[in-house]
Biotite code that builds the C-alpha atoms (Angstrom):
import biotite.structure as struc

atoms = struc.array([
    struc.Atom([85.978, 111.426, 108.506], chain_id="A", res_id=1, res_name="MET", atom_name="CA", element="C"),
    struc.Atom([89.028, 110.110, 110.341], chain_id="A", res_id=2, res_name="MET", atom_name="CA", element="C"),
    struc.Atom([90.812, 112.630, 112.579], chain_id="A", res_id=3, res_name="SER", atom_name="CA", element="C"),
    struc.Atom([94.558, 113.287, 112.586], chain_id="A", res_id=4, res_name="LEU", atom_name="CA", element="C"),
    struc.Atom([94.949, 111.794, 116.103], chain_id="A", res_id=5, res_name="PRO", atom_name="CA", element="C"),
    struc.Atom([93.188, 108.631, 114.862], chain_id="A", res_id=6, res_name="GLU", atom_name="CA", element="C"),
    struc.Atom([95.542, 108.429, 111.879], chain_id="A", res_id=7, res_name="ILE", atom_name="CA", element="C"),
    struc.Atom([98.551, 108.892, 114.164], chain_id="A", res_id=8, res_name="LYS", atom_name="CA", element="C"),
    struc.Atom([97.298, 106.122, 116.480], chain_id="A", res_id=9, res_name="ALA", atom_name="CA", element="C"),
    struc.Atom([96.795, 103.842, 113.468], chain_id="A", res_id=10, res_name="MET", atom_name="CA", element="C"),
    struc.Atom([100.337, 104.517, 112.234], chain_id="A", res_id=11, res_name="LEU", atom_name="CA", element="C"),
    struc.Atom([101.828, 103.967, 115.696], chain_id="A", res_id=12, res_name="GLU", atom_name="CA", element="C"),
    struc.Atom([100.666, 100.341, 115.530], chain_id="A", res_id=13, res_name="THR", atom_name="CA", element="C"),
    struc.Atom([103.530, 99.866, 113.033], chain_id="A", res_id=14, res_name="SER", atom_name="CA", element="C"),
    struc.Atom([105.952, 100.188, 115.964], chain_id="A", res_id=15, res_name="GLY", atom_name="CA", element="C"),
    struc.Atom([107.808, 103.114, 114.354], chain_id="A", res_id=16, res_name="PHE", atom_name="CA", element="C"),
    struc.Atom([108.084, 106.659, 115.727], chain_id="A", res_id=17, res_name="PRO", atom_name="CA", element="C"),
    struc.Atom([105.407, 108.898, 114.144], chain_id="A", res_id=18, res_name="VAL", atom_name="CA", element="C"),
    struc.Atom([105.144, 112.675, 113.837], chain_id="A", res_id=19, res_name="THR", atom_name="CA", element="C"),
    struc.Atom([103.098, 115.212, 111.917], chain_id="A", res_id=20, res_name="TYR", atom_name="CA", element="C"),
    struc.Atom([104.956, 116.746, 108.937], chain_id="A", res_id=21, res_name="ARG", atom_name="CA", element="C"),
    struc.Atom([108.564, 116.720, 110.273], chain_id="A", res_id=22, res_name="ALA", atom_name="CA", element="C"),
    struc.Atom([110.647, 116.178, 113.370], chain_id="A", res_id=23, res_name="TRP", atom_name="CA", element="C"),
    struc.Atom([112.094, 119.269, 115.067], chain_id="A", res_id=24, res_name="PRO", atom_name="CA", element="C"),
    struc.Atom([115.617, 120.131, 113.871], chain_id="A", res_id=25, res_name="VAL", atom_name="CA", element="C"),
    struc.Atom([118.171, 117.635, 115.247], chain_id="A", res_id=26, res_name="LYS", atom_name="CA", element="C"),
    struc.Atom([115.416, 115.742, 117.122], chain_id="A", res_id=27, res_name="LYS", atom_name="CA", element="C"),
    struc.Atom([114.608, 113.041, 114.558], chain_id="A", res_id=28, res_name="ALA", atom_name="CA", element="C"),
    struc.Atom([114.880, 109.492, 115.915], chain_id="A", res_id=29, res_name="PRO", atom_name="CA", element="C"),
    struc.Atom([117.003, 106.893, 114.145], chain_id="A", res_id=30, res_name="PRO", atom_name="CA", element="C"),
    struc.Atom([115.538, 105.466, 110.938], chain_id="A", res_id=31, res_name="LEU", atom_name="CA", element="C"),
    struc.Atom([113.029, 104.007, 110.234], chain_id="A", res_id=32, res_name="PRO", atom_name="CA", element="C"),
    struc.Atom([110.328, 106.500, 111.160], chain_id="A", res_id=33, res_name="TYR", atom_name="CA", element="C"),
    struc.Atom([107.067, 107.892, 109.796], chain_id="A", res_id=34, res_name="ILE", atom_name="CA", element="C"),
    struc.Atom([105.907, 111.419, 109.013], chain_id="A", res_id=35, res_name="CYS", atom_name="CA", element="C"),
    struc.Atom([102.363, 112.169, 107.894], chain_id="A", res_id=36, res_name="TYR", atom_name="CA", element="C"),
    struc.Atom([100.611, 115.332, 106.721], chain_id="A", res_id=37, res_name="LEU", atom_name="CA", element="C"),
    struc.Atom([97.519, 116.686, 105.030], chain_id="A", res_id=38, res_name="VAL", atom_name="CA", element="C"),
    struc.Atom([98.738, 117.639, 101.558], chain_id="A", res_id=39, res_name="SER", atom_name="CA", element="C"),
    struc.Atom([95.406, 118.923, 100.204], chain_id="A", res_id=40, res_name="TYR", atom_name="CA", element="C"),
    struc.Atom([91.660, 118.354, 100.357], chain_id="A", res_id=41, res_name="SER", atom_name="CA", element="C"),
    struc.Atom([89.506, 116.541, 97.811], chain_id="A", res_id=42, res_name="ASN", atom_name="CA", element="C"),
    struc.Atom([86.093, 117.489, 99.165], chain_id="A", res_id=43, res_name="ASN", atom_name="CA", element="C"),
    struc.Atom([82.724, 116.215, 97.971], chain_id="A", res_id=44, res_name="PHE", atom_name="CA", element="C"),
    struc.Atom([80.415, 119.078, 97.046], chain_id="A", res_id=45, res_name="GLY", atom_name="CA", element="C"),
    struc.Atom([76.682, 119.463, 96.867], chain_id="A", res_id=46, res_name="ALA", atom_name="CA", element="C"),
    struc.Atom([74.425, 122.500, 96.548], chain_id="A", res_id=47, res_name="ASP", atom_name="CA", element="C"),
    struc.Atom([77.423, 124.721, 95.837], chain_id="A", res_id=48, res_name="ASN", atom_name="CA", element="C"),
    struc.Atom([79.201, 123.994, 99.141], chain_id="A", res_id=49, res_name="CYS", atom_name="CA", element="C"),
    struc.Atom([81.363, 121.357, 100.822], chain_id="A", res_id=50, res_name="VAL", atom_name="CA", element="C"),
    struc.Atom([78.971, 118.516, 101.608], chain_id="A", res_id=51, res_name="TYR", atom_name="CA", element="C"),
    struc.Atom([81.620, 116.100, 102.895], chain_id="A", res_id=52, res_name="TYR", atom_name="CA", element="C"),
    struc.Atom([85.241, 117.112, 103.593], chain_id="A", res_id=53, res_name="PRO", atom_name="CA", element="C"),
    struc.Atom([87.934, 114.683, 102.444], chain_id="A", res_id=54, res_name="VAL", atom_name="CA", element="C"),
    struc.Atom([91.607, 115.129, 103.352], chain_id="A", res_id=55, res_name="ASN", atom_name="CA", element="C"),
    struc.Atom([94.399, 113.760, 101.180], chain_id="A", res_id=56, res_name="HIS", atom_name="CA", element="C"),
    struc.Atom([97.017, 112.407, 103.602], chain_id="A", res_id=57, res_name="ILE", atom_name="CA", element="C"),
    struc.Atom([100.614, 111.585, 102.781], chain_id="A", res_id=58, res_name="GLN", atom_name="CA", element="C"),
    struc.Atom([102.221, 108.940, 104.977], chain_id="A", res_id=59, res_name="VAL", atom_name="CA", element="C"),
    struc.Atom([105.991, 108.941, 104.539], chain_id="A", res_id=60, res_name="GLU", atom_name="CA", element="C"),
    struc.Atom([108.100, 106.004, 105.715], chain_id="A", res_id=61, res_name="LEU", atom_name="CA", element="C"),
    struc.Atom([111.829, 106.788, 105.844], chain_id="A", res_id=62, res_name="TYR", atom_name="CA", element="C"),
    struc.Atom([114.383, 103.951, 105.892], chain_id="A", res_id=63, res_name="THR", atom_name="CA", element="C"),
    struc.Atom([118.140, 103.750, 105.474], chain_id="A", res_id=64, res_name="GLU", atom_name="CA", element="C"),
    struc.Atom([117.914, 100.736, 103.131], chain_id="A", res_id=65, res_name="LEU", atom_name="CA", element="C"),
    struc.Atom([115.092, 99.242, 101.100], chain_id="A", res_id=66, res_name="LYS", atom_name="CA", element="C"),
    struc.Atom([113.137, 97.522, 103.880], chain_id="A", res_id=67, res_name="ASP", atom_name="CA", element="C"),
    struc.Atom([110.180, 95.352, 102.788], chain_id="A", res_id=68, res_name="PRO", atom_name="CA", element="C"),
    struc.Atom([109.527, 94.324, 106.423], chain_id="A", res_id=69, res_name="ASN", atom_name="CA", element="C"),
    struc.Atom([109.108, 97.964, 107.461], chain_id="A", res_id=70, res_name="ALA", atom_name="CA", element="C"),
    struc.Atom([106.805, 98.537, 104.492], chain_id="A", res_id=71, res_name="GLU", atom_name="CA", element="C"),
    struc.Atom([104.747, 95.491, 105.498], chain_id="A", res_id=72, res_name="ASP", atom_name="CA", element="C"),
    struc.Atom([104.306, 96.946, 109.012], chain_id="A", res_id=73, res_name="LYS", atom_name="CA", element="C"),
    struc.Atom([103.052, 100.263, 107.618], chain_id="A", res_id=74, res_name="VAL", atom_name="CA", element="C"),
    struc.Atom([100.780, 98.511, 105.146], chain_id="A", res_id=75, res_name="GLU", atom_name="CA", element="C"),
    struc.Atom([99.338, 96.398, 107.958], chain_id="A", res_id=76, res_name="THR", atom_name="CA", element="C"),
    struc.Atom([98.693, 99.581, 109.960], chain_id="A", res_id=77, res_name="ALA", atom_name="CA", element="C"),
    struc.Atom([96.902, 101.048, 106.922], chain_id="A", res_id=78, res_name="LEU", atom_name="CA", element="C"),
    struc.Atom([95.054, 97.830, 106.050], chain_id="A", res_id=79, res_name="SER", atom_name="CA", element="C"),
    struc.Atom([91.597, 99.283, 106.747], chain_id="A", res_id=80, res_name="SER", atom_name="CA", element="C"),
    struc.Atom([92.186, 102.070, 104.195], chain_id="A", res_id=81, res_name="LEU", atom_name="CA", element="C"),
    struc.Atom([92.757, 102.230, 100.442], chain_id="A", res_id=82, res_name="PHE", atom_name="CA", element="C"),
    struc.Atom([96.262, 103.519, 99.687], chain_id="A", res_id=83, res_name="TRP", atom_name="CA", element="C"),
    struc.Atom([98.586, 104.134, 96.758], chain_id="A", res_id=84, res_name="GLU", atom_name="CA", element="C"),
    struc.Atom([102.358, 103.758, 97.135], chain_id="A", res_id=85, res_name="LYS", atom_name="CA", element="C"),
    struc.Atom([105.416, 105.339, 95.514], chain_id="A", res_id=86, res_name="THR", atom_name="CA", element="C"),
    struc.Atom([109.098, 105.216, 96.374], chain_id="A", res_id=87, res_name="GLU", atom_name="CA", element="C"),
    struc.Atom([112.164, 107.358, 95.891], chain_id="A", res_id=88, res_name="GLU", atom_name="CA", element="C"),
    struc.Atom([115.704, 107.598, 97.180], chain_id="A", res_id=89, res_name="TYR", atom_name="CA", element="C"),
    struc.Atom([116.632, 110.983, 98.647], chain_id="A", res_id=90, res_name="ILE", atom_name="CA", element="C"),
    struc.Atom([120.338, 111.488, 97.883], chain_id="A", res_id=91, res_name="ASP", atom_name="CA", element="C"),
    struc.Atom([120.765, 114.505, 100.162], chain_id="A", res_id=92, res_name="SER", atom_name="CA", element="C"),
    struc.Atom([119.392, 112.555, 103.141], chain_id="A", res_id=93, res_name="GLU", atom_name="CA", element="C"),
    struc.Atom([120.841, 109.142, 102.165], chain_id="A", res_id=94, res_name="LYS", atom_name="CA", element="C"),
    struc.Atom([117.522, 107.403, 102.758], chain_id="A", res_id=95, res_name="CYS", atom_name="CA", element="C"),
    struc.Atom([114.475, 105.947, 101.049], chain_id="A", res_id=96, res_name="TYR", atom_name="CA", element="C"),
    struc.Atom([111.078, 107.591, 101.220], chain_id="A", res_id=97, res_name="GLN", atom_name="CA", element="C"),
    struc.Atom([108.147, 105.242, 100.763], chain_id="A", res_id=98, res_name="ILE", atom_name="CA", element="C"),
    struc.Atom([105.080, 107.415, 100.245], chain_id="A", res_id=99, res_name="LEU", atom_name="CA", element="C"),
    struc.Atom([101.567, 106.142, 100.935], chain_id="A", res_id=100, res_name="TYR", atom_name="CA", element="C"),
    struc.Atom([98.669, 108.332, 99.844], chain_id="A", res_id=101, res_name="GLU", atom_name="CA", element="C"),
    struc.Atom([95.251, 107.953, 101.434], chain_id="A", res_id=102, res_name="ILE", atom_name="CA", element="C"),
    struc.Atom([92.029, 109.956, 101.548], chain_id="A", res_id=103, res_name="GLU", atom_name="CA", element="C"),
    struc.Atom([89.967, 110.195, 104.715], chain_id="A", res_id=104, res_name="VAL", atom_name="CA", element="C"),
])
């Protein structure tokens, strides 16, 4: 199982600022940046207990504009893992959120 500090170190290789869940109020760096969090577990069970814990991690890349180069950097950082990707524009924040979902 990969630890949260290991995931953070992996994401930092993208060159973007990285934090767990969210930046403190009024302390967010300029876009682009990455937030990551454990959204739920998807554990493997055996003998009526958790045999192997598996965390479902959301990696969120925030950019002002659609930025394929930024996405490539995150995808390179995540290249040793299997990920799924979705995208949405957040009107209230005037930015894109590219969401990568991984399990570790």
